[in-house]
N, C-alpha and C positions, 0 to 999 in steps of 0.2 A: 581449604581443609574444613570439612564438616565436623561438627562437635559430636564426638562419639563417647558415650558413657557406658561402660561395661560393668555387669554384675553389681547393680545398685543394691545397697544394704536395705533390706525390706523386713518388715515384721510379718511372719507367717501365722495366721490365726488358725492353726490346725485344730485347735480345740473348739472352734466356732461351730456350734451345732445349729441345726435348722429346725424350724417349727412348722408342722403341718397344722393349719387351723382354719376354721370357718366360724365366724361369730361377730362380735361387736368391738373387739379390741383393735388397737392400731396394727395395721398389717394384715388383718383378717380379710378374707374374701367378703366383699359386699354383695350379699345375696339379693339385694334390691336392684342390682345392675343386670341388664340383659334379661335372660331367662334363668332364674335361680342362681344368678351370679356370673353366668357365662354368656357373652355376646358372640355367638357363632352362627353365621348366616351363609347360606349357599344361594346367591342371587340368580344363578342361571343353571339350567339343567345341562348335563353332559359337557361341562366345562370345568377347568381348574382355574383358581385365582391365587395369585401371589401378591401380598401386600408388603411394601418395603418401608413406608414411612407413615407417621401418624402425628397429628397435632390436636390439641384442644383449642377451640376458638375462644374469643373474648366472652361469649355467652355460654361457655362450658360445653357447647356441642363439639362433636368430634369429626375430623376428616381423616380418611385413610386413602392412600394412593398405591397403585401397583399396576398389574395387568391381568387380563383375562385371556385364557387360551382354550380355543375350541378344537384344537388339534391341527389347525392351520396356522395362519399368522396371528400374532398376539396384538391386542389393542389396549390402549390406555384405560385404566379403570379408576374411577374416583367414587368413593362412598362417603355418605354423611350420616351421622347418627345423632340422636338426641343425647342430652347429657346423661340419661339413664341407660344408654347402650342399645336402645332400639332404633331401627332405621328411621330416618327423617323423611317422611313421605313428601315433603315440599321440595325435595332435592332430586333432580333427575326423574327416574321412574322407580318409585318406592324406595328412594334413598340411594340408588346406584345409577351411575351413568358410564357408558363406554364411549370412547372417542377414537376415531380413526382419522389421523391427520393426513392420510394418503401420502406419507413421506417415505415409507419403506415397508418392507415385508413384516417386520416386527417393530412394535412401538411399546415403550415401557415408561411408566412414571416412577421416579426414584425419590423425589423430594417435594415437599409442599410447605408453603409459607403464607400466613395470613397478613395481608397488606393493611395499612391504616384505613383504607377505604372500605374494608370488609370483603374485598375480592381476594381471590387465591392466586398465588403464583405457583406453577407446577413445572418441574423440570425433570428431564430424563434423557433417553436416547432413542434413536430410530436406526434400524439396521437394514441395509440392502446388501446384495452381494458385493464384497470388497470395500464397503464403507460403513462407518459407524459414526453418526452425527449426534450432537446434542441439540436440545430444543428447550425453549422456555415459553410457557403459555399462561395466559391470564383467564381466569374463570370467574363468572358471576356467582353470587350467593345461592342462586337457584339451580346451579349445575350446568348452565349454558356457557359456551365459550364467548368471551368478549372479543368480537371480531374487529374492534377498533384498535386492538393491541398488536404489536409486532409488524413484521414485514409481509405476512400472508395469513389472513383469516384467523387472527387471534393468537398467532404464535410466530416465533423466529427460530429458524434452524441455524445452527452455527457449527463451525469447524475451524481448527487452527491450520488446516492445510493437510493434515493427516487424519487418522481416525481419532475420535474423541468420545469420552464417556463422562456424563455428569452423574454424580452419586447423590444418594439421599441426604437430607438435612443440610444441603449446601447451596441454598438459595436464600438471599437476604435482600430486604428493602432498606435502604439507608437514605433518608431525605428524599431527594428526587432521583435517586439512582437505584439500580438493581445489579446485584452481583451473583454470579453462579460459579461455584467451584467444582472441580472434578479432576480428571486425569486425561492428558492428551499425549498422543504418540509424537515424540520429537526425536528425530534421528534414530528411529527404530527402537526407542524405549519410551516407557511411560513416565511423564513428569507431572508434577502438580500444575494446575492451571486455574486462573481466576479470569472470568470474562465479565466485562462491564457493559451494562445496557442503560439506555435512557429510560425514564419512567414510561415512555410510550412503547418500549420494546425493541428499539433499534440499537445496534451495537455502537458503543461510543469509541470511535476509532482513535480519539485523542488519548485514551488510556493505554499506557505502556506501548506495546507494538501492535497497532491496528485494533486495539480493544482487548487483546489477550496478554496476560502476564504469566510466564511459566517459571518453574523453579525445579531444579534437579538437586536431589538430596545426597545420594551416595553413589551415583554412577550407574545404578540399575533401575529397575522398574519401581515407580512410586505410585501409590494409590491413595486418594483422598476419600475420607469417610464423613467428615463433618467440618463446619466452618463457622466462625463467629467474628465479630468486630470489636477491637479494643477501644479504650477511651480516646486514644489519639487518632482513631480512624483507620489504623492498620488492621490487616486481616490476620487471624490466627486459625490454623487448620490442623487436623489430626488425621493420621493414616499410617501407612507402612512404607518402608523403603528396603529394597533388596540390595544387600551389600555383600557380594561374593558368597552367596548362598546363605547368608544370615538375614532373616527377616527382622529388621529393626522397627520398633515403634517410633513414631515421629510426631512431634508437634512443631510445626513450622510457622513462619510469619513473613508477610510482605508489607511494605508501607502502603498507604492509601493510593499511591501512584503506581503500584505494581513493581516497585524496585525492592532489592533485598533490604531487610531491616537489621537492626542490631540485637534482636531478640535472641537470647542464649549466646550472644557473642557474634555469630555469623548468620543468624536467621533461622536456625533449626536446633531443636533439642531432640537428640536421638538416643535410644537406649536398647540394651539387650539384658534381660533379667537372668540370663544364663542358659536358657533352653535353645536359643537361636531362632525362636518363633514367637514374635511379639506383635500385638495389634493394638492400635488406638482406634476405637470405634465411635466415640462421641466425646464432645467437649462443650464447655461454655465459659464465657468470661463473667466473673462474679462482680458484685458491686464495688469491690476493692481493686478491680482490674487484674486479679489473679486468674490464671487459666486452670480450670479443673477438668481433668480428662479421665476416661475409663477405657478399659479394654481387657484383654486376656493374654496369657502367655503359657507356653508349655506344649507338649506333644500329647495327643489323645492316647489314652483316656485320662491323663493327668494334666488337665488345664486348670489354671487358677485365674480368678478375676481380681482386678486391682482398681483403685481410685488414687490418683496422684494430683497434687496441686503445685503449680509453678508460680513464682512471684511475677509481678508486672514486667520484670526484665528477662524472664525466661529461665530463672534458676529454681532448683528444688526449694520448696518452702518447708524448712525443717521444723516449723511449728505445727505441721499437719501430719497426722499419723506418726510413723517412725521414719525419720529422714525424708519426709515428704510424701510417703506412700502408705496406704492401708491396703493390705492384700488379704484375700480370703482363699484359703487352701483347704477344701473340704475333704481331701484324701487322695491317695495315690491312684485310685481307680475311678475317680469321679471327675467329670469335666464340667467346669463352670464358665459359662460365656457371659461376659458383660457387654451388652449391646447399646444401651442408652443411659443417659445421665441427665438429671434434672435437679432443680432446687425448689423446695416447697415455699409457700408464702412466708413461713416462719424461719427460713434459712437452713432447714435440714437438707442434706445431700442424699439423693436417692439414686442408686444404680440398679438397673433391671436387666435381666437376661434369661437364660434357661440353664437348667440343672440336668445333667445327663449322668445318672447313676444307675440305681436299680430300675428307674423309670425315667421318662423325659417329662419334666415339669417346668413351670414358670418359677423364676427366682427373683427376689428383690431384697436389697440391703439398704438400711438407712444409717447415715453418719451425722454427727454433729459437726460444727464448723472447725473443730480441732481434729477431725478425722477419726473419731472414736465411734464404734457402734452404739446406737441408742437402744438400750435394753428393752424399753417399753414397746418397741416395734417388733412384734412377734415373740417377745420374751427374751430374745438373744441378739436383737439387732438385724435379724434377717428372717425371711419366710420362704417356704416352698409352697406353691399352690398346685395341687394335683388336678387333673381333669376328671370330670364326671363321666365323659365318654372315653372309649378306648382309642388311643392315638398311636400311630406308627411313627410319627415325627412331630416334634414341637419346636418351633424356631421363633424366639422373641426377636423382634426387629426394632421396636421403638417404645418409648414411654413418655408420658407427660403428666402434668398436675392440673387438676381443676382448682377453681378459686378457693375452695374450702380446704385444700390440701389433699384431697383424695387422689390416689395414684392410679393412672390408667396404664395398663401394660398391654401391648398389642403385637401381633405377628401372624404367622400362618402355621397350619397344621395339616397332617395327613391322617385320615380316619376312614374306616370302612363305611361311615355314614355319608361320605361325599365322593364325588369323582375328582381325582387329583387333589391338589392342595386347596385349602380355603382359609378364610380369615378367622381370627379369634381376638377377643378383648376381654379383660377382666378389670375390675376396680377394687383397690385395696383401701381399707379404712384409714383415714388420716390420723396423725398423732394428736391426742388430746393431752395437753400438758397440764397436769394437776398442780404442779408447782407454780405455773403461771397463773392458774386460777386462784390459788391461795394468795399470791402476791397482789393480784388485782382486787381481791376481797379485803385488802387493807382499808378500802373505802367501806365503811360499815353500812351495809344494806341488808334488809331482810324481806323475805317473800312469804306470804301466808294467804290461804292455807297451803300446805305442802305435805301430801299430795293435793293437787287442785282438780276439781271436777269440771266446773263450767267457767270459773273465773278465779282471779287472784289479785292481790294488792301488793304494792312495793313501798317500803318505807326505809328511811335511813338518814344519814347526816349530810346528804347532798341532794340537790334538785335533780329529779329524773328528766332527761331530755327525750330519750327513746328507749324502746325495749325490743329485743329480737329473741324469738324462740327457735333454737337451732337443734336439730336432731343429732344424735351421736355419730351419724354418718356425715355431718357437716352441712346438711341441707337446711335452709331457712324455712321453717314451717309457718311462721306468722310474724308480723311486725306491727308495732303500735307507736304512735307519738305519745307523749306524756299524758296520762289520764289517771283518775282516781281508781278505777276498777278496770282490769284488763280481761276482756271476755275471750275465751277460747273459741275458735271456729269449730264447727261441727266436724269438719274433715281432719282435725288434728287427732291422730291416733293415740291410743294409750301407750305409755312408755316413759322413759327417762329422757329429759332434754337438758340442753345447756341454755341458761337464760343470760343473755348479754345485755347489761343495763348501762347505757351511756348516760353519764351524769355531768353536772357542772364541775366536778373534781376529777373526772376521768372515767374509766370503764370498770365496772364491777361485774363479776361472773358468778352465777350460782347454778346449782342443779335443781331442776323442778320435775317432779313426777306428775304425770297426767293420768288420772283414773276417772273416766266418765262414769 
């Protein structure tokens, strides 16, 4: 008997208003990203491109995956961008590469993961008449396929014996093992599936049943959208389950051996918020082993986004939001889709998606660890980012955070400027916590002159070890080891910066105006 929770008690933030903004405050569009704030590129003429997943790499560069369609068969598409949203010319051809694995008529990339080696794991599916197979592929940092991986020229095709689909954000490297999550046809219905591979790309037949572990939630079709690993090595995944015409939201779990876990009692936490149409689109396991997930519920045009937190045992965390959930309800005629969820370096929770009201725009919401909106983000805890170009369709698919807390939002759009669909990315300014700055400044330090023209000095009641000059967008403009006079580089632009001073007593932070 699966655990079924109906009509969860939620807080509806119907009064939550959204802020349209372009500037320098937290949540504002970063106009230094891409071209005027928008990274929208059409890599090939007379084709359409769909992008399903995106990650920021350890060096803050960005990878997006999907497919390209020239009107015939689709091919895998992988794109790499610099941290500033411009294509990385060292990758593929001008930042883009297409791959035809010659496995089927249509080939699609749905998920991407950065390995400890710096290589990329890419997963998705290939389709031929009557068959839908999954694959996992390893790619080098320059965009070439690592032909030493897998069972055939850099990849491994896999199938549970029936049709199988692997979805985005569901490929993970754990030690010397690789796991891919998705949905497989078992007995004429879709069930959750986890497939285990060796680090070399071969299927580990000792895992569960021949390398595949499946899980049926409610007797109908189950679809997985995201997966992560808990502290004990078990898997936790999110998606949907069809139960007699009701689409349940699901967070399920398997042990590290592919057997049912005791998560939420019997291995799955399922819910219906009252509309009969619920989706879990992304999740992660936080530092306290809680599972945080996001999605949407409702019938168009009245769709609402939510963020929920479960305890390590799979129960609602009643210390989060109201009874475990924070819900955003922007109105009866407005659809709000939450597609991706992430945590900033400071622990803020960010959900991103798209807003379908008077227009179709990008949406982002920031919460604290208690599940309350952070008002400094957009002024209300959320923002809508409109497009500078006319769009017919905007679909946010993924989000991630760069090292300084800047938020990358990515997806695809349709516009009269392109043939078919094409990619977009934007970057939102990170949260600058003035309260934290004041607390850090309990270490008494002073900087003079301020404003500074060509140089400045630092004095105080602690020995300086190093100094960093950081822009309000979070970019490190210049660094110094301890010295008597700190000389500004010629390429440091005029403006206001954060000065991070590492001392023998801790870190002090001050604002410094630069006026050459």
